[in-house]
N, C-alpha and C positions, 0 to 999 in steps of 0.2 A: 483597516481592512476595507476594500472596495465593496460596493453593493453588487449583489448577484440576482439573477432572475430565476434560475432553475435549481439552485441549491440554497440552503440556509446555513449560515455560519454563526456559531455561538461559542462563548468561552465560559467555563466554570472553574475558577482557580487554575490548576495546571492542566485542565482538560479542554482541548479544542474539539468541537463537534461539527462535522459536515453532514448535513442531511440532504439526501436526494429528494427534490421536491416536485415530483410529477406523479403524485399518487393516482390521478385520474387515468394514467396510462402505464400503470405498473412500475412507476419510477424508472421507465426506460430512459437510457441516456441518449441525448442528441449531440450533435457537434458542439452546440453551445454549452451543454452541461459538461462534456468532456473538457472543454477549454476552461470552463469556470472552475472545475475541480483542480485542474492543473495549476491555474493561476492562484487559487486559494492556497493550495499546498506550497507553492513557491513563496507566498507571503508568510506562511507559517514557518517556513524554513529560515526566514530572515529575522525572526523574533525569538526572544528567550523567555517570554511569559509562560508559554505552554510547554508541557513535557510529553504529553501523549495526545494522539488524535483518535477520535472515534468517528467511524463512517457508518451511517445508517440510512434507512429510508423513511419517508414521511408516511403516516398512517399505520395501520396494524395488519396489513395484508401482504404488502410487497416490500422486499428489500430492493431488488432490481431484477427486471425480467429481460435484460438485453438492451439492444440499441436500435435506434431508428435513423434512417438516412433522409427522412423527409426534408425537402427544401434545399438539399445540397445540389451542387452543379452536376450536370451530366458530363462527366469527364473522368478519365482514368488517372489524371494527375491528382495532386494532394487535395485540391479543393473538392474533389468528389469522393474522397475516402473518409470514412468516419474516424476521427482522431482518438481511437481508444488507446493506442499505444502511448500517446502522450500522457494520458490519465494514469495508466498502469506504471509507466516509468517514473512519474512524479512521486508515486507512493513508494516505489522501490528506492529512489534516491533520497527521500526525506530521512534525515538523521534521527527522527523521533519515531517510536513505535506507533503503528497504526492498528487499531482494533476494529474489526468488522463486527457490528452489532446487528445480527440478521433478524429482522422483525417480521419475516414472511417469506414469500417465494424468492429464491435466488436461482435464477434460470438463465442459461446461455451465458452471455457476457456478464450477467449479474453474478453468476456463480464464479466466473473467472475473477471478477472484481473482488469478491470476498477472499478468494485464494491468494491474490497478490498482497493482501493485507498481512501483517505480521502474525496476528492471532485472530481467532474468531470465536465469538460467543453467540449462541442462537437460542431463540425461544423454542419450546417443545413442538409447536405446530408449524415451524418453518419447514420448507421443502427445498431440496437441492436437485438440480437437473441440468444436463447438457442436452440440447435439442438440435444442434447444428445440422447433422445429416438428415433430420426429419424435415427441415425447412430449407434445404439447399444452401447450407452455410457450414463453416467450420472455423476453428481456431487452431492453427498449426504452430503456435508459439507459446505464449504464456499459458493458454488453456490446456496444452498437452504437457509441456515440460514441468510446470508447477504442479499439475494434477498428479503426474507420475511420482514426483517427489513426495507428495502427501499420502497417496493411497497405494502406490506400487503400480507397476506397468500393467499387469493383468486387469486390475480393477479400473485403472484409468481407461484402458481400451474398452472395457465393458461399458463404462459411462458414455463413451463417445460412439461406440458401435450399436448398442441396443437402447441407449437413452432411458435408463430406469429412473423413476422418481425415488429419491432417498428422503426418508424422514430425518428429522434432526438427530434422533437416536441412532439411526443407521449411519448417518454422516459422521457422528462421533466415533462409532465402532470402526469405521473405515479409516479414520484419521483425517477426515476432511475438515473437521472443526475441533476446537479445544474443549469448549464447555457448552452444556445444554441446561437451560433453566426454565422454570414455569413461565408461561406467557406473561403473566402479570408482574413478574419479577425482573423482566429483561432490563429495564432502565436502571433499576436499583443495582442489579448485579453487574451491569456494564460499568457503572460509575465505580463500584467497589473494585472491580478488576483494573480499571484505569488508574485509580489512586494507588493500588498495590504496585503497579508498574512505575508510576510517577515517583514513587518513593526510592527507586533505585538510582544509581549514579548515571546522570545524563550522558557524560562522556563515554562511560563504559558501555551503555546501551547503544550509543551511536557506533562505537567501534565493533560491537558484536553484530549489529545489523549490517554494517559495511562488509564484514567478513563473510556473512551468509550470502550477500548479494554479489560479492566478487566472483563466486563460483559460476554464476550464469552471466555475469556482466562482461567477461573477457577483459580486454584492455581497459574498457570504460569502468568496469567494476574495480579492477586493481588500481586504476588511477584515482578513483573515488576514495579508496582506502588510503592511498599515499597522500593525496592532496588535502582531503578534508580531515583526516584523522592523524596519521603518523607525522606528517610535516608540522601540524599544529602543535604537537608535543615536542618535536625536535627544535622548533624555533625558541623554546623556553630553556634550552640546555646551555651550559657553559661552553660546550664545543661549538655550537652555532655562534654564540657571541664572540668567541675568540677568532673563529674563521672569518666572520664578517669584519671584525676590527682589524685583523691582520691584512685583509684585502684592501680596506679603506686606507690603512696606514702604509701600505706597500712594504710590508715586512713579512718575514717567515712566521707562521703561527707557532704558538707555544704548545707543543704536543702534550705536555703534562696536564693540560685541561681537557684533553679528549676523553670522551666516555663519562664525563661527570654530569 
């Protein structure tokens, strides 16, 4: 694994942990952090050591409070756009479950970040909020579609229109998070949750995650299902072997082997 500047990567058995490491600035993501998370996840995608990924924030106050464009080019082209989508997409495409372990404020893009993770566990003092319209910003993609799926259209609009602060308890009641635990138990309970998931079939979990993501992914999501999951199973069948052999040998395939 390469070295990173704004995130910390660690492994503990089947659990990979990515920690947003800018606690002095609310763990806000920068262009560098977005790219580092994307690159880290892409490396995780290519190894078989780990089974589950945990995403959390450094310190005990902030999970993530959004993003900063400081230092980016003054242009409307890609160089001037905060690459949050690359970060979200990498989480979506990863064939391993990703757990958001929310250790504090999850605000703006930070709340969207925990939403795109597969499941969320939060400590009791965590706070969830969307503030875009209050600060001249918005998220008309992941932040709206995924939020509506989680809490329903009316509540999703309430979060975006009036920007309430939700406690961890309220977030769980709304369906925004899965589990809430005492502050001092977050690390222990996150590991317990991760190990519980890691004990399931890796291929089955990858297939399920691909199926969920295909709904929003359009042709990309369906292609991900076919290429990464279905075809991988098909290549191990007698039908595939016979078709490939028949083509190579320039003969008609033996149909009696189809479907086996």
